[in-house]
N, C-alpha and C positions, 0 to 999 in steps of 0.2 A: 504493500501499500505504501503510493506517495505520502511521504514526510510534508508539513508545510511548519514553518516558522515566520511566525506572525512579531513585528517590529512597531512599537510604540514610543516615539519620542517625545519626551517632555521638556517645556521651557515654562516655568513658574505656571501651572495649570494642574495642579497633584489632583483635585477632586476631579475635574473634567477628564484628565488621563485615566485616574479610575474608572470612572462611567462608560469611557471607550475601551477598556480592558475586559469589564463585564460583558459588555456588548457583545464583543471579541472571542472570548469562550464559549457564549452561547452559540454565536455563531458558528466556532470550532467543533460543537457536535457529531461527534462521526467521524471527525479526521484527525489522522493522526498529528502529532507535534506538538508543539511548546508558544508560550509568549515570555516576549522578552519588554520590558520597559525602560528606556533609555534616559535616564534622567542630564540633560546638557548643560552639566553646571550649573544650576537654576540659582543656588545661591540663598533660595528662603526658605529651607527647610523640605523641600519637596521630594526629595530623596528620602529622608527620613520618615516622612508622613506614610510617601505610599509602599517604602518597605514592612514599617508596623502595619499598616492595612490589609497587603497580600500575605502576612502574617496571619493577621487574625481571621480574616477570613477563609484561611487554609488553601490559599490559590497554589502555597508554595511547594503543595505535594499534591494536589490534586491530578487527574487525569492529565490534564495540560499544563506542565509546572510553569508557573510563573516567576520567572525571575526581575529583581528591580536593579538596573546596573548604573552604574556612575561614569559617566563617560570620562569625568575630569576635568574637561575643557569646552566651553562653548565655542566648537568650530561651525555653528551654522547646520542646517539640513541637512546636508550630505553627510560631513562629516558624523554629525550624530547616530544617523541610519546605517552608515558606516560598521560603525562601533557595535550595533547589537547583528548587524548580518555577519562580522566577523566572530562573536562570542559561539555562534551555530546552536545546533540544539545541547540541552544541559548535558547530553552523553558527550558533548566535544564534538560529534558529529554535523558536518554539513546538512543542511535538508534539499528535498528537491526543488522547493519552490520557498520564495519568500515574498512573505506579504505585507505591504507596510499600510501602517493606517495613522491618520491624525490623529490626533489627542483629541480634538473635536468633533471627531468622525465618530458613528455610531450605526454598524452594519446590521441590515436586516436579517433574522436569524438564516437566511439561507443564501447570504449574500457572499460569504466566503466557500462554498460549495459550489457557488455557481462558476465564480471566478476559476477554480480548481476543475470543472469537470470541462469548461472551455479549454482550457491548457492541456488538461488529457486528452482531448477530442483532436485539436489542431495543435498535432506535433510540429508544426513549421511555425509557430506563433511563438514570439519569442517573451511578449507584456500582455497582460489582461486587465483592464479596471472596469470599475462602477459605473453606473449611473448615479450621481451625486446630486441630492436634491435636499434643498432647506429644511427646516424640521415642520414647517407648516406644509411642504409637497412642491416647494417651488423650485426648477430644476437650477443646477447651478453650472453653468457653462463650464466646461472641465476635458473638452475634446476639441483637438485645435491640430490646423496645419502648421509645417516648420515656419518658423519665419524668415520673410525675405526682404529683400529693396521692394520690392513691389508691395508687399504685405504690409512695409511698416507705412508707405506712403499712402495707401489705402486706408489704414487706421486712424490715422493721424487728422486724413481730410474729411473725414466723416460727411461725404458727399454724395448721393445715392447716383448720379451721372460715374463717377470715378468708382464708385464700389462695382457699379453693373460692368463696369468697363475691365475691373481687376477681379471678376467675381471667384477667377481660379485661384486666386491669392492670398483670399481675405484670409486671415488665421482664426479667427472665431465663428465659421460657417455655423449654418442651422445644427441645432444637435441632431445626432443620427436618432430616428425612430426606432430601428433596427439591430440587431448586434453587426457588428461589423468594422472592416478597416480603416483605422484614423493614422494620424503622422504620431501622436504625440498626447500624452496625459497627464493631467495633473496627479501629483502621488497621495492624493488624501485618503484614496483605497486602490493601489496599486499593486496586481499580485507578478511577481518575475521568475521564470525559470532560471534557477541556480545555475545549469550547466552554460545559461548564457552569460551570465555576470564571471563565470570562470573564465570564457572565452575573451569579453568585451571589457573586463574589469568592473569595479564600483563605483558609486557616484566621485566625481572630479572632484576633489576637496578644497580648489582653488575659490568656486562658487561658496558663498557663505550663506546666500540666501535666492532662491529665485533663479530660473533656466537649469538648473542642474536636470531638473526628470527631462526637461526639452533637449537639453545634451546628451544625455544617456539613451533618450530614445530613438535621437538621431544616430548615435554608435551604434546600435542595436540592427535599427536598420539598415545601414551601410553594410553590417556585417550577415547580412541575410535575414536576420530575427524581425519584423514586425509589432507591430501594438495593435491588440483590439479592444474597439468599444462593447462591454456587454453591459447590456439593457436589463436583462436577468437580475443584475445584480446590484442592490438598490442600497446606498448608503445615505444616513442624514446626516448634513455637514452644516456646523455654524457658522465657519468662515473664519480665517484672520484673528482667530482667541489669543494668540501668541505672538504674530508678527504685529499689530494694530495696522493693517495695510488700510481699512477702509478708512479711519482717521489721520491718512497721511495730510499735513498743509506744505511738507517740501519732499521733494521727490529723495529718499538716502542716497549717499553716496556709493551705498554696497550695492545697492539695485542697478544705479548705473555702471559701476564696474564688471556686474555678471553679466549684464547686457554687452556690452563691448565685448568681455572676454571669448561668451557663448559664440558672436557672430567671427571673432578673430581667430579663436581656436576651430572651429566649422567650416569657415570658409576663407579669413585671409584677413587681415589690417585692411587692406585697401576697401575688403567687401562690407568690414565694420564701417570704415567712416563714409560711405556712399550710402548703406542704411539708415544713417543716423542721419545723413544730410537731406535723403527721401523723408523722414518721421519729420524732420524740422520743416521743410517745404509743403509736407502736407498740413502741418501744424499751424502753419500760417494762412494758409486757405482755409482753413477754420477761424481761425481768427476774423479773418477778415468778413467773412461770411457773421460772423455773430457780432461783430462791431456795428455793420449793414442792418441787420434783423434784429439787434437789441437781445441777443440771446446771452445767457450768463455763461461767462467760461468755467468749462466743468473740470479742468486739470489743475493737480495743485499749483499752487503759487510759483512764478517763475521756472516755470517748466519745461520750456524750450530754450531760455537763457542756461539752465542748468545743463540741460543737456548737450548746448553747443559748447559753454565753456568746459565742460567733462571731456568730450569727445576733442576739443581742440588740445587740451592739458596732456592728453592721451598721446594723440600724434606727436607732439613737440619731446614728449619725455621718454616718450614709450609705457604702455602699459604696466602699473604697478598696481596689484589688487590690494585690497584693504587689508592690513593688519587682522589678524582674530580679534585681538582683544579693540582695536577700533570700530570694527563692524557689530562686537557685541556691544559694545557702549552705544554706538548708535541705533541696534535695532532697540534699547530701552529705551531712547529718546523720542521714536516713532509710534 
């Protein structure tokens, strides 16, 4: 029987993480495997609270033994999940599949089984992800095309004729209504074939937050292992509970770094700069329309200026990823 390792990454959301773990344990009924909670050096007592609660509930010696591990550093989303993946199963052996679940995501009782069945029945598929929805049932957009120069321009311009012309480049097309192939999926509920990770590697830990799932799915696709969106697997998701993305007043440096690094690593430095130029050009079209039509600006303050200045500095001095301590401090402020 295939064995699944569920990994939940915690950052200062101990009670919510325990709620996600409880839902995951229900969804793992009948599936061989284990669950690991990784505290990403929260520094707020999360590790101690979760370890005590896991022991009190008897999860540490149940059929799906739960371990609470301390990463020892806040290296970001990819680094924290890599820590849990490398831990393997309690007996020290690697699983057949790794299932990543956000700390603010709650799988339906059959959600994990649906992903496992899909991968077992489709041996040529590398990754499979769930239909994500809010707690009120509203679908969340988590299935995407890979970003591109044309996609950046379309996304920033927000103009119907441009969107129709570049419809094949739209990064966030309408959500699929049936199970099928997509370019990449958000990591809120994502099952990965361990043999694929052995071949292509784990998350690139240069990314602190954002674009790491995009790059990993692209790496897998280039190695011949595509990603599927599985509508039968349903997961409720709060969203941005630990990152604070919805409340950003200014785009943080680590997001800008991740975006440029994704393009530079995947397509080259010239492409990265061209993608940024396309985004700024599209953004200027949107701003002109907003002024004429008296629409409210919907981007964070100084968005285009920050993106342009960041790209210019990167072009002049070379890309320097945010130091992990600096990125973690920035994450606390947003």
